[in-house]
C-alpha positions as CSV (number, residue, x, y, z in Angstrom):
1,X,64.4,12.0,-10.4
2,X,64.4,8.3,-9.6
3,X,63.8,9.1,-6.0
4,X,60.8,11.3,-6.8
5,X,59.3,8.7,-9.1
6,X,59.7,6.1,-6.4
7,X,58.0,8.4,-3.8
8,X,55.1,9.0,-6.1
9,X,54.7,5.3,-6.8
10,X,54.8,4.4,-3.1
11,X,52.2,7.1,-2.4
12,X,49.8,5.8,-5.1
13,X,50.3,2.2,-3.9
14,X,49.4,3.3,-0.3
15,X,46.4,5.2,-1.6
16,X,45.1,2.1,-3.4
17,X,45.6,-0.1,-0.4
18,X,43.8,2.4,1.8
19,X,40.8,2.7,-0.6
20,X,40.5,-1.1,-0.8
21,X,40.5,-1.4,2.9
22,X,37.8,1.2,3.3
23,X,35.5,-0.5,0.7
24,X,35.9,-3.9,2.3
25,X,35.4,-2.5,5.8
26,X,32.2,-0.7,4.9
27,X,30.8,-3.8,3.2
28,X,31.8,-6.1,6.1
29,X,30.1,-3.9,8.7
30,X,26.8,-3.0,7.0
31,X,23.5,-4.5,8.1
32,X,23.9,-5.3,11.8
33,X,27.4,-6.6,11.1
34,X,26.2,-9.4,8.9
35,X,28.8,-11.4,7.1
36,X,28.6,-10.7,3.4
37,X,28.6,-14.0,1.5
38,X,28.4,-14.6,-2.3
39,X,25.1,-16.4,-1.9
40,X,23.3,-16.9,-5.2
41,X,20.0,-15.0,-5.5
42,X,17.3,-17.0,-7.4
43,X,16.6,-15.4,-10.8
44,X,12.8,-15.7,-10.2
45,X,11.0,-15.2,-6.8
46,X,10.6,-18.3,-4.8
47,X,7.3,-19.1,-3.1
48,X,7.5,-18.9,0.7
49,X,8.9,-21.7,2.7
50,X,6.2,-24.1,4.1
51,X,7.0,-23.8,7.8
52,X,8.9,-20.5,8.1
53,X,11.4,-22.2,10.4
54,X,13.4,-19.0,10.7
55,X,10.9,-16.1,10.6
56,X,7.8,-17.5,12.4
57,X,5.4,-20.1,13.3
58,X,7.5,-21.5,15.0
59,X,10.6,-19.5,14.5
60,X,13.1,-16.9,15.9
61,X,12.1,-13.7,14.1
62,X,8.9,-11.8,13.6
63,X,8.6,-9.6,10.5
64,X,6.6,-7.4,8.3
65,X,6.7,-7.0,4.5
66,X,4.8,-4.8,2.1
67,X,2.0,-6.3,0.0
68,X,-1.1,-5.4,-1.9
69,X,-2.1,-2.4,-4.1
70,X,0.3,0.5,-4.0
71,X,0.6,3.8,-5.9
72,X,3.7,4.6,-8.0
73,X,6.7,6.0,-6.0
74,X,5.4,4.5,-2.8
75,X,7.9,3.2,-0.3
76,X,7.8,-0.6,0.2
77,X,10.1,-2.7,2.3
78,X,10.8,-5.4,4.8
79,X,11.9,-5.5,8.4
80,X,12.8,-8.2,10.9
81,X,11.3,-7.4,14.3
82,X,13.6,-9.5,16.5
83,X,17.1,-9.7,15.1
84,X,18.8,-12.8,16.5
85,X,22.2,-12.0,18.2
86,X,25.4,-13.1,16.7
87,X,23.7,-14.5,13.5
88,X,26.4,-15.5,11.0
89,X,24.2,-16.2,8.0
90,X,22.9,-13.8,5.4
91,X,19.4,-12.2,4.9
92,X,18.8,-10.7,1.5
93,X,15.7,-8.6,0.5
94,X,15.0,-8.7,-3.3
95,X,12.5,-6.9,-5.4
96,X,11.6,-8.5,-8.8
97,X,9.6,-6.8,-11.5
98,X,7.3,-8.8,-13.7
99,X,8.2,-8.6,-17.4
100,X,6.9,-10.2,-20.5
101,X,9.2,-13.3,-20.4
102,X,9.5,-13.7,-16.6
103,X,11.1,-11.6,-13.9
104,X,13.8,-8.9,-13.6
105,X,15.7,-8.2,-10.4
106,X,15.4,-4.5,-9.6
107,X,16.9,-4.2,-6.1
108,X,18.7,-6.2,-3.5
109,X,19.7,-5.3,0.1
110,X,21.6,-7.4,2.6
111,X,20.0,-6.1,5.8
112,X,17.4,-6.8,8.4
113,X,15.6,-3.6,7.3
114,X,15.3,-2.4,3.7
115,X,13.2,0.1,1.9
116,X,12.7,0.8,-1.8
117,X,10.8,3.6,-3.7
118,X,8.7,2.1,-6.4
119,X,9.3,3.4,-9.9
120,X,6.7,5.7,-11.6
121,X,5.5,2.8,-13.8
122,X,1.8,1.8,-13.7
123,X,0.1,-1.5,-14.3
124,X,3.1,-3.4,-12.9
125,X,3.4,-6.4,-10.6
126,X,6.4,-6.7,-8.2
127,X,7.4,-9.6,-6.2
128,X,9.1,-9.0,-2.8
129,X,11.2,-11.8,-1.5
130,X,13.5,-12.3,1.5
131,X,16.0,-15.2,1.5
132,X,17.8,-16.5,4.6
133,X,21.0,-18.4,4.0
134,X,23.2,-20.2,6.5
135,X,27.0,-19.9,6.7
136,X,27.3,-22.2,3.7
137,X,24.9,-20.3,1.6
138,X,22.2,-23.0,1.9
139,X,18.7,-21.5,1.7
140,X,16.9,-22.1,5.1
141,X,13.9,-19.9,4.8
142,X,12.1,-17.4,2.5
143,X,9.3,-14.8,2.4
144,X,7.2,-13.8,-0.5
145,X,4.6,-11.1,-1.2
146,X,3.3,-9.3,-4.3
147,X,2.8,-5.6,-4.8
148,X,0.6,-4.4,-7.7
149,X,0.7,-0.8,-9.0
150,X,-2.5,-0.2,-10.9
151,X,-3.2,2.3,-13.7
152,X,-3.9,5.5,-11.8
153,X,-7.4,5.9,-13.1
154,X,-9.6,6.5,-10.1
155,X,-13.2,7.5,-11.0
156,X,-16.6,6.8,-9.6
157,X,-20.2,8.0,-10.2
158,X,-23.2,8.2,-7.9
159,X,-26.9,7.9,-8.8
160,X,-30.2,8.1,-7.0
161,X,-33.2,6.2,-8.2
162,X,-35.2,9.4,-8.4
163,X,-34.6,13.2,-8.4
164,X,-37.8,14.1,-6.5
165,X,-39.0,12.3,-3.3
166,X,-42.0,12.6,-1.1
167,X,-41.5,13.4,2.5
168,X,-40.4,10.3,4.5
169,X,-39.5,8.2,1.5
170,X,-36.5,5.9,1.2
171,X,-34.1,6.6,-1.6
172,X,-31.8,4.0,-3.3
173,X,-28.2,5.2,-3.8
174,X,-25.9,3.5,-6.3
175,X,-22.1,4.0,-6.6
176,X,-20.4,2.7,-9.7
177,X,-16.7,2.2,-10.2
178,X,-16.0,3.6,-13.7
179,X,-12.2,3.7,-13.2
180,X,-9.5,1.1,-13.3
181,X,-8.6,0.8,-9.6
182,X,-10.6,-0.9,-6.9
183,X,-12.7,1.4,-4.7
184,X,-13.2,1.1,-1.0
185,X,-16.3,2.7,0.5
186,X,-18.4,2.5,3.7
187,X,-22.0,3.1,4.8
188,X,-21.6,6.7,6.1
189,X,-22.9,9.7,4.2
190,X,-23.9,13.3,4.8
191,X,-27.0,15.2,3.8
192,X,-27.0,19.0,3.2
193,X,-30.1,21.3,2.8
194,X,-29.9,24.4,0.7
195,X,-31.0,27.4,2.9
196,X,-30.6,31.1,2.3
197,X,-28.2,30.7,-0.6
198,X,-25.8,28.1,0.9
199,X,-25.6,24.4,1.9
200,X,-26.2,23.6,5.6
201,X,-25.4,20.2,7.0
202,X,-28.4,18.3,8.3
203,X,-27.9,16.7,11.8
204,X,-29.2,13.2,11.0
205,X,-28.5,11.8,14.5
206,X,-27.6,8.5,12.9
207,X,-24.8,6.0,13.8
208,X,-23.3,4.1,10.9
209,X,-21.8,0.7,11.0
210,X,-18.1,0.7,9.9
211,X,-17.8,-2.2,7.6
212,X,-16.0,-1.5,4.3
213,X,-17.1,-2.5,0.8
214,X,-14.6,-3.2,-2.0
215,X,-15.9,-2.3,-5.4
216,X,-13.9,-3.6,-8.4
217,X,-13.8,-1.7,-11.7
218,X,-17.1,-1.8,-13.6
219,X,-19.1,-3.0,-10.5
220,X,-21.8,-1.1,-8.6
221,X,-23.0,-1.0,-5.0
222,X,-26.3,0.1,-3.7
223,X,-27.5,1.5,-0.4
224,X,-30.9,2.4,1.1
225,X,-31.1,6.1,2.3
226,X,-33.9,6.9,4.7
227,X,-34.8,10.5,4.2
228,X,-35.3,11.1,7.9
229,X,-33.4,12.4,10.9
230,X,-33.4,11.0,14.4
231,X,-34.2,13.0,17.5
232,X,-32.5,12.5,20.9
233,X,-34.7,9.5,21.6
234,X,-33.9,7.9,18.3
235,X,-37.3,8.6,16.9
236,X,-37.4,9.2,13.1
237,X,-38.8,12.4,11.6
238,X,-39.1,13.0,7.8
239,X,-36.9,15.6,6.3
240,X,-38.9,18.7,5.5
241,X,-39.5,19.7,1.9
242,X,-36.7,21.5,0.1
243,X,-33.6,21.1,-1.9
244,X,-30.9,18.7,-0.7
245,X,-27.7,17.0,-1.7
246,X,-26.1,13.8,-0.5
247,X,-22.3,13.6,0.0
248,X,-20.3,10.4,0.1
249,X,-16.5,9.8,0.2
250,X,-14.8,6.9,-1.5
251,X,-11.2,5.8,-1.5
252,X,-9.1,4.3,-4.3
253,X,-7.0,1.2,-3.5
254,X,-3.5,1.7,-4.9
255,X,-3.9,5.5,-5.3
256,X,-3.3,8.4,-2.9
257,X,-6.6,10.2,-3.6
258,X,-10.0,10.3,-2.1
259,X,-13.1,11.2,-4.1
260,X,-16.0,13.2,-2.7
261,X,-19.2,12.4,-4.6
262,X,-22.2,14.7,-4.5
263,X,-25.7,14.4,-5.8
264,X,-28.6,16.8,-5.5
265,X,-32.3,15.8,-5.0
266,X,-35.6,17.4,-3.9
267,X,-38.2,16.5,-1.3
268,X,-41.7,17.6,-1.7
269,X,-44.4,17.7,0.9
């Protein structure tokens, strides 16, 4: 009986030792074999270092880091683009969430590449920080960016200055942001003519400039629409009388959707 108890005790002891070894080994070898050090993470995000002596300008490592408006559950992250060989320090990626009284640490990763899926929360600001520590856990460089998840209220409306136009007239189109996320839109639009019971796209023959326009909530943007088409020699010709609609696409910043706005009008001879 004593021998059996001793055998069981030795087996359990060996199992504990083996498990401890596996845990330590996996930690010691993760993240490009970085040495894991008990470096203290700041409780609030630090602004970026002034010269980026480690990451860039001048420095050893290029990088990218997420920033700007993002929808909920979007993947954000950080990646170093040129990992220095045999680096013995520690690089830690940290995500902070803005709360009423300060910041809360949501996620940390000791690696040259890290990704995080944003929670489903809306109207939230996150700070993304990267800290570089030397062998003595002294902070030698840092990165900082912010990610804002807006309320997912993406709405816009479109108006024309008139419902009925004379042939060859110029219309004024207005797009208003009536939601709670910024809108991004461009100059392109399409015009359709109602023929034989269905909408047919009009070949306008126009080239549009590609600049984008950001429209904040509550703001409006206007555009002049020449009710003409261009022939092969770029000569303008008035659209013939009939029933038409104008179609324009807008994107929401910080949402996954795209809105297609449509508005009907008439041209008389």
